[in-house]
C-alpha positions in Angstrom: 142.2 104.0 77.0 139.1 103.2 75.0 138.7 100.0 77.0 138.9 102.0 80.2 136.2 104.4 79.0 134.0 101.6 77.9 134.5 99.9 81.2 133.6 103.0 83.2 130.5 103.6 81.1 129.4 100.0 81.6 129.9 100.4 85.4 127.9 103.6 85.4 125.1 102.1 83.4 125.0 99.1 85.8 124.9 101.4 88.8 122.1 103.4 87.2 120.0 100.2 86.6 120.6 99.0 90.2 119.6 102.3 91.6 116.5 102.5 89.5 115.5 99.0 90.6 116.0 99.8 94.3 114.0 103.0 93.9 111.2 101.1 92.3 111.1 98.5 95.0 110.8 101.1 97.8 107.3 102.3 98.6 106.6 105.2 100.9 103.4 103.7 102.3 102.3 101.0 104.7 101.7 97.6 103.0 98.2 96.4 102.8 97.8 92.6 102.4 94.5 91.1 101.1 93.9 87.4 102.0 91.1 85.3 100.4 89.0 82.7 102.2 88.5 78.9 102.0 88.6 77.7 98.4 89.1 81.3 97.3 91.6 83.0 95.1 93.6 86.2 95.1 91.7 88.0 92.3 88.5 88.0 94.3 89.8 91.2 96.0 90.5 93.0 92.7 87.4 95.2 92.9 88.3 96.4 96.4 91.9 96.9 95.4 90.9 99.0 92.5 88.8 101.1 94.8 91.8 101.7 97.0 93.8 102.8 94.0 91.0 105.1 92.9 91.0 106.7 96.3 94.8 107.4 96.2 96.5 104.4 97.7 99.7 103.7 95.7 99.6 100.4 93.8 103.0 99.5 95.3 101.4 99.2 98.7 98.7 96.7 97.7 99.5 93.0 97.9 97.5 89.8 97.5 98.5 86.7 99.5 97.4 83.3 98.2 97.6 80.0 100.1 96.4 76.4 99.7 93.2 76.5 101.7 92.0 73.1 100.3 95.2 71.1 101.1 96.8 72.4 104.3 96.2 73.6 107.8 95.7 77.2 108.6 98.8 76.9 110.8 100.9 76.1 107.8 99.3 79.0 105.8 100.1 81.3 108.8 103.8 80.4 108.5 103.7 81.2 104.8 102.0 84.5 105.6 104.8 85.3 108.1 107.4 84.8 105.3 105.4 86.8 102.9 105.0 89.8 105.1 108.6 89.6 106.3 109.7 89.8 102.7 107.7 92.8 101.7 108.1 95.0 104.8 111.7 96.1 104.0 110.3 97.7 100.8 108.2 99.9 103.0 110.8 101.0 105.5 109.7 98.1 107.8 106.4 99.7 108.4 103.8 97.5 110.0 101.4 95.8 107.6 97.7 96.1 107.5 95.7 92.9 106.7 92.2 92.7 105.1 91.1 89.1 105.2 87.9 87.4 104.0 86.4 84.3 105.8 89.0 81.6 106.6 91.7 84.1 105.7 90.9 85.8 109.0 91.7 82.7 110.9 95.0 82.3 109.1 95.8 85.9 110.0 94.8 85.5 113.7 97.1 82.4 114.0 99.9 84.4 112.4 99.4 87.3 114.8 99.2 85.0 117.9 101.7 82.3 117.1 104.0 83.5 114.3 105.1 86.9 115.4 102.5 88.8 113.5 101.3 91.0 116.3 104.5 93.2 116.1 104.6 93.1 112.3 101.0 94.3 111.8 99.0 97.2 113.2 95.6 96.4 111.8 93.5 93.3 110.9 90.1 93.8 109.4 88.2 90.5 108.8 85.1 90.1 106.5 82.8 87.3 107.4 85.3 85.2 109.3 84.0 82.3 111.3 85.8 83.4 114.4 83.6 81.1 116.6 83.1 78.4 114.0 80.4 77.7 111.4 78.1 74.7 110.8 79.0 75.0 107.1 82.4 73.6 107.9 80.9 70.2 108.7 80.2 69.7 105.0 83.9 69.4 104.1 86.9 67.5 105.5 90.2 69.3 104.7 92.4 70.5 107.5 91.4 74.1 107.2 87.7 73.2 107.0 88.0 71.1 110.2 89.6 74.1 111.9 86.5 76.2 111.1 84.2 73.9 113.1 82.7 74.8 116.4 85.1 74.4 119.3 87.8 72.9 117.1 91.2 72.5 118.7 92.4 75.3 116.4 89.8 77.8 117.7 90.4 76.6 121.2 94.1 77.3 120.9 93.4 80.8 119.6 91.0 81.4 122.6 89.6 84.6 121.1 93.1 86.1 120.6 94.5 87.8 117.5 91.3 89.7 116.7 91.2 93.3 115.8 88.2 94.6 113.7 85.6 92.2 112.5 82.9 93.1 109.9 79.9 90.8 109.7 76.7 90.5 107.6 73.3 89.5 108.8 72.8 87.8 105.4 76.0 85.8 105.4 75.0 82.3 104.2 78.3 80.6 105.1 79.0 81.8 108.6 76.2 80.2 110.7 75.1 81.7 112.9 76.1 85.0 111.4 77.1 86.5 114.8 80.0 84.0 115.0 81.8 86.4 112.7 82.1 88.8 115.6 85.5 89.1 117.4 87.3 92.0 118.9 85.9 95.4 117.7 82.9 94.1 115.9 80.7 96.0 113.4 77.6 94.8 111.5 78.3 95.9 107.9 76.0 95.9 104.9 73.5 93.0 104.7 75.1 91.1 101.8 76.1 87.6 101.0 79.4 86.0 102.0 81.3 86.6 98.8 79.7 89.9 98.2 81.5 91.3 101.2 84.6 91.6 99.1 83.0 93.7 96.3 80.3 95.8 98.0 81.2 99.5 98.1 79.6 100.1 101.5 81.7 97.3 103.0 84.8 98.9 101.4 83.9 102.1 103.0 83.7 100.4 106.4 87.1 98.8 105.8 88.6 102.2 105.0 87.1 103.6 108.1 89.2 101.2 110.3 92.5 101.2 108.5 
């Protein structure tokens, strides 16, 4: 009898733990995925993410996607992004994801949307200083992703202007040259700040929020 009671208690405890874990995994909000640029890292978006939290976005909805920008093609990174978003969407009732991407991260996101099924899995892509039409800066490096950022690269030709949504660009961007090459889709000139500052400047954040 004692063994039976203990066994029942153990099963009840296990069920409670499993239920709590499932409840914690679920998030009643659309996922927002932040994607860094070439040679970047995930924590570069921490300032913007904290602003989202301060404005009421639940922490469970905010994700940072990292990829090997220095060692692999944006096409490979786009496949990894597909897996990443497919894995998190069930925690959000399969709601479509929103992507905020800086620089080369916008090209990864566009390839994902055009060639990896991302158009149906996402309902918003906001790019910050993405070289949608290439940049002369990309001729200074020789990795696969860097080559894909060059003017008229085969990568950009394959995209053919597709996969864009909202693009924010700065007239003082020192990496996207010319700066207007960061325009694609619904384009807006945001605050006149440097390339990396786009991720931390509050007025840029306000523009991002306006389009989500």
